[in-house]
N, C-alpha and C positions, 0 to 999 in steps of 0.2 A: 199165684197169689189168689187169695179168695176175694172176690169183689161183690160189693153189695150196691146195687143201682136203686136210688130214690126215684120212683115214678111219680111226676106230676100228673093229674088227670082232671077232667071236668065233670066228673061224678060218673063217667061211663067210659070214656076212651082216653088213652094214654097220649099225652101230648107229644108233639113233634120233637121238641128239644129233647124230651127224656129218651127218645128213640135214638137220637144222636149220641146221648151219653152212653147209651146201651152199646152202640158200636165201638166207642172208646173201650168200655169195659170189656167186651168180647175179645179184642185185639189185645188188651193187657193179659187177660186170662190165657188166651193161646200162646202168647210169647213166654209166659211164665209157668205153663203147665198148671194152671188153676181152674177155677169155676166161678160162674156168674149167678147171682140170685137177685131177684127184684123185690122190692119193698113198696107196699101201696098202703097208705094212711087215709082215714078218713071216717065218716058214719055212713052206713048204707053203702059200703065200698065193694060190694059183690061183683058189680058189673065192671068195674074198674079192674078188679083183681083177675076176673075172667080174661079181660082184653089183655092184661099184662102176661098171663099165663101162655098166650100164643107165642111168646117169644123165649121165656125162661121160667124156671121155677120161681114161685112167688110166696113172699111171706106177707100176710095182710093183717094189719092191726086195725080192726073195725070196732069203733067205740064212739059213743055219742060225745065223749070229750073231745074228740078229734074232729068234730064237725066244722067248727071255724077254723080256716087255715091260719092259725096263729103260730109264728115261728118257735116260741118257747116250748109249748108242749110238743109240737112235732119233733123238734130237735132232741127232746128228751127221749122220746120213744127211739128215735133213729140211733142215737148214741148208745142206748142199752141193747138195742139189736145187734149193733156192731160189736159190742164187748161180749155179749152172750154168745153169739155166733162165731167169734174168733176170726173176723174179716179183717183182711190186711188194708183194702182200699174201699172207701165209700164214695160214690160218684154221682152227681146230678148235673141238671141243665144249668147253665149260666143266666137263668132268667132273674128277675128281680126277686121273685118268691124263692127260688132255688138258692140264691146267694145269701138271701136272709136267713133261711132255715139252716143250710149246710156251713155257713159262717159260724153259727152257734153250736153246730155239732163239732165243727173244729175245735172250738174253745172247750167244749166239754171233755173232748178226747185227748187234749193236750197241746193243740195248736199247730199240728202239722198239716198244713193246707196249702194248696195251689189254686188259685181262682183263675177263671177265663181262659182256660187251656185251649190252645189251638193246634197242638200236635204233641207227640210223644216218642220215645224210644226206650228199649231196655238195653243197657250196656253194662257189662260185667255183672249181671245179676240185679242191677239196679234200675228203678225207673226214673227217667228224665222226662221233664215237662217243658214244652215250649209255650210262654205265655207273652202277651204285649205288655210293654212299659212306657211310661212317658206319652200317655194318650196315643198310644199304637205307633210311635216313631221309632221304637226298637223292640225287637223280639229277643227275650233272655230265655236261656235253657237253665231250669232250676232243678235241685235234687232236694228232697224233703229228708232231713236227718232225724228219723224217728217215725213213729206211726202209732196207731192206725193212721193212714194217709186219707186226707178229705180233697176231693177234687171237684171243681165244676167246670163243664166243657161248653165252649161255645157252639151253637147249633151248627152254623156254616162250615165249620171245620171238619165234621164227621158226617157222612150221609146217614140218615136214618137207617136203624137196623132192620133187616127182613125178619118175617116171622119164622120160627123154628119148624121143622118137619112135623114134630109131635109136640102138643101142647105140655107145659110143665105143670108139675104138682103145685096145688094151693095148699099152704099151711097157716092156720090161725096163730096170730102172735098175741100173746097174752098183754094187755096193758095195765100198768099199776097206776090208776088214776090219781091215788093219793100222793104220789111222787111228782105229778105234773105241776109246773107253775101255773097260778091263776091270777096273775097281776095284770093281765090284759083282757079286756071284754069287747067283743064285736056287737056293736049296736045297728049296724046296717051296712049295706054294700051299694054304693052308687051305681047307677046303670052305665054301660059303657056309651061313649058319644056316638050318638045316632044308630046304636045298636051294632056297631060295627066290632070285628075282632080286635083284639089287643095287638099292638104293633108287633110284640114278640112272637106271635103266633102266625100272623098273616103272611101268606106267600106274595102279596103285592102290598107295598107301602108308599102312600103319597104323603110327602112332607112339605109344609110350608114354611118360609122364612120371612125375615124382616121386611120383605116386600109387601106383604099383606097388612092393610091399615086397620081392620076391624075384624071382629068375630064373625059378623055377617059375611064380610069378603071371603074370610077363611072358609066358611061352611059352604058357601055358593060355589067356590072354586075347588078348593083342596078336598073338602068333603064329598061333593058331586063326582069329581073324578075318581075318588077312591071307590064310591058306591058303584061306579060304572065297571070297575075292575073287580069288584067283590072283596075288595081289600080293606086296609086300615088307614086311618088318617094320623099322621105325625106331625111333630113340630120342633123347630129349633128352640133353644133356650130364649131367644130374643123375644118370641111371641109369649112365651110363659111369663117372662118377667114384666112384659107389658100388660099382662092381663087379658090377652086376647084368646090364648088357649089354655087348658087346664094343664097342670103338672103331668098328669098321667099319659099325656101325648109326647111328652119330650123325649127326643132321641138324641144320643150323644154321651160324652164321658160321664157327665153328672145326671144323665137321664137313664134310658133303657138302651141296650144293645140289640140291634136287629141284624138280621142277615136273610132277608127274603130272597125269593127269585127275581123280583123287580122291585127296584127302588126309584121313585120319581122324586127329585128335588126341585122344588117350585120357589124360586126367588131366595135360595140359600146360598150364601157366599162361599160356604165351606171352610169355616174355621176348623183348626185342628181338633177342638173339642167335640165338635160335631162329626168330623170324619172318624173319630174313634169310635162312634157308636153306629156307623153303617158301612164302613169301607169293605166289609167282608161280603155285601150284597153280591149276588151273582150277576146282574146287570143294573148299571146305574144309569139313569137318564136325567140330565140337569137342564133347567131353563133359568137364564139369568141375563139381565141386560148388560152385565159387565162382562166383556169377553175375556178379561184376565181374572175372574173369580176362580180362587183355588178348587172350587168343586169340579172344574172342567178337567183338572189334572187327574182325577180318579173316575170321571164317568167314561162310560162306554159310548154313550151318544149325547150330544150337547146341542142346544138351540140358543142363540143369542137373540134376547128380545124381551120385551115387557110381558111380564106374566099376565097382566090384565088383558093384553091383546092375544097371546098365544094359547093360554089356557081354555078360554071360551072357544076358539077355533078347535081345540083338540077334543073337547067335550061334544061339540057339534059333530065333528067327524066319526067319534065313537058312537054317538047315538044313532047317526045315519047307518053305520055298519051293522048295528043289532037290528035295525028296522026290518 
């Protein structure tokens, strides 16, 4: 199978989730006797293309029309690249942006899509995908009856791919700007909370739940602890609904799916909707005053206690260790 990997980037470096998608793509190509090609989109995308080429040969669509990361134009370019290149599979990271763009690509190419893939196998020449259903309470094995196939891969399910022994070629991809949809305009991008990384990219995520009573308390405790780890601050839906935290921090089934090396759940009970967004984290640490809270069933380490008492002690200990 010929596999095309959609690389997300920050303007210079390829993001970790895309390297996990590349691992999936390489496995599929190896099992089917195929090949892998990368795709980088953007404006002034030369640095990102060079970084991507450390792993695989790369197509680069570099045009000012692609500078804002709007799903419609990006999806159109990806779909055209898949069709013109004769690719059998297009894959990307199961991030919010990745699912937004590749979901549209799936629609443009006929609707043969599997999202949030956590595993795969090739049986009798057919590609089978494993993906969670019902908020992660079941894992289904699915087959796509048609193609090209569009796939988004969960970061934690595949280790990031290693660089190749030799860099791949970089091939410019022409962009038909006249065919791109122009019904959305980006007028500005709000800065991230506290200048921290996005929860989908951070290796450490510190999340707060219903136990926190105000935005100030959240920032003083959850935000401060995240900063000590150099990580991201996350939130349960309860705090978003209460107006205590912004929507972009929400982790869960209706928020963002995260899979960091370390996830700290502070005052989060562990409703199934929240667990669906973080249960694939490598190490989970929970602090909750309810010893029967569901979060303790999935955590590697747990502390039964009041977050207003335990978290300040933890912050104090970490500061002392860094001194």
